[in-house]
C-alpha positions as CSV (number, residue, x, y, z in Angstrom):
1,M,-38.1,-21.7,-14.2
2,P,-41.3,-20.5,-16.7
3,E,-43.7,-23.6,-17.4
4,A,-44.1,-25.3,-20.9
5,S,-47.3,-23.6,-21.4
6,E,-45.3,-19.6,-20.6
7,I,-42.4,-21.7,-23.4
8,K,-45.1,-22.0,-26.0
9,S,-47.8,-19.0,-25.4
10,L,-43.6,-16.8,-25.7
11,F,-43.2,-18.5,-28.6
12,R,-47.0,-18.5,-30.3
13,S,-47.0,-14.8,-29.9
14,I,-43.3,-14.7,-31.2
15,F,-44.2,-16.1,-34.1
16,S,-47.2,-14.4,-34.9
17,D,-45.7,-11.1,-35.3
18,R,-45.4,-10.3,-39.2
19,S,-42.4,-8.0,-39.0
20,F,-40.7,-10.8,-37.2
21,L,-41.8,-14.1,-38.8
22,T,-40.5,-11.7,-42.2
23,G,-36.9,-11.4,-40.8
24,F,-36.4,-14.6,-39.3
25,I,-37.7,-15.8,-42.8
26,M,-34.8,-13.9,-44.6
27,F,-32.1,-14.5,-42.1
28,L,-32.6,-18.6,-41.7
29,P,-30.9,-19.0,-45.3
30,V,-27.8,-16.7,-44.4
31,I,-27.8,-19.1,-41.1
32,I,-27.5,-22.0,-43.1
33,L,-25.6,-21.6,-45.6
34,A,-22.7,-20.3,-42.2
35,I,-23.0,-23.3,-41.3
36,I,-22.9,-26.0,-44.1
37,G,-21.3,-22.9,-46.7
38,P,-17.6,-24.9,-46.1
39,I,-18.6,-28.0,-46.9
40,I,-20.5,-27.2,-49.6
41,A,-18.0,-24.8,-51.4
42,P,-16.4,-25.8,-54.8
43,Y,-13.2,-25.4,-53.6
44,K,-12.2,-25.9,-50.4
45,H,-9.7,-22.8,-50.1
46,P,-10.9,-19.3,-50.7
47,D,-8.2,-18.5,-51.8
48,A,-6.7,-21.2,-54.5
49,V,-6.3,-19.6,-58.3
50,V,-9.4,-22.3,-59.8
51,G,-9.5,-20.3,-63.0
52,P,-8.2,-18.0,-65.3
53,P,-9.1,-14.2,-63.9
54,G,-12.3,-11.8,-64.1
55,V,-14.6,-14.8,-65.3
56,P,-18.2,-13.6,-65.3
57,P,-20.8,-15.8,-63.2
58,S,-21.0,-19.4,-65.3
59,S,-22.5,-22.2,-64.5
60,H,-18.9,-23.5,-63.2
61,Y,-18.3,-20.7,-61.5
62,L,-21.8,-19.6,-60.0
63,L,-20.7,-16.2,-59.2
64,G,-17.4,-15.5,-61.4
65,T,-13.8,-15.1,-60.4
66,T,-11.8,-12.5,-59.4
67,L,-9.0,-10.5,-61.1
68,Y,-6.3,-12.9,-59.8
69,G,-9.0,-16.3,-60.8
70,Q,-10.4,-17.2,-57.5
71,D,-14.0,-18.4,-57.2
72,V,-16.6,-15.4,-55.4
73,W,-18.7,-18.4,-54.4
74,S,-16.5,-20.0,-52.6
75,Q,-15.0,-16.8,-50.8
76,L,-18.7,-15.7,-49.8
77,L,-19.3,-19.0,-48.1
78,F,-16.1,-19.7,-46.1
79,A,-16.8,-15.8,-45.0
80,T,-20.2,-15.8,-44.2
81,P,-19.7,-17.6,-40.4
82,A,-16.8,-14.6,-40.0
83,T,-19.5,-11.9,-41.3
84,L,-22.1,-13.4,-38.3
85,I,-19.9,-13.3,-35.8
86,I,-18.3,-9.6,-36.1
87,A,-21.9,-8.3,-36.8
88,A,-23.1,-10.3,-33.6
89,M,-20.3,-8.5,-32.0
90,A,-21.2,-5.2,-33.3
91,G,-24.6,-5.8,-31.8
92,A,-23.6,-6.7,-28.8
93,I,-21.1,-3.6,-27.7
94,A,-23.6,-1.1,-29.5
95,T,-26.5,-2.8,-27.0
96,A,-24.0,-2.4,-24.0
97,I,-23.1,1.2,-24.8
98,G,-27.0,2.0,-25.2
99,V,-27.8,0.2,-21.9
100,V,-25.1,2.1,-20.4
101,L,-25.8,5.7,-21.8
102,G,-30.1,5.1,-21.1
103,G,-29.3,4.3,-17.5
104,L,-27.4,8.2,-17.1
């Protein structure tokens, strides 16, 4: 098991890398939205018809409504966790294929 000083040194070297820090800061809001999105969504069912169809963004509908009258912001908040899971799975599969092909 690594010692606390080794772990601290690892985190210090990771977070001193500007590229990593930039990506981390950009990705952190997406992770936070994926966790709290369904809680803060204005409408609790993303497919519910909540307004007139095709409304542009406004203070009532942050990203407007679809042609079916569904709130786009609620749909985005509910879809974020599934999108992140699919992206992680795609990355894992691509990594596994790359490791196998790279080992040949």
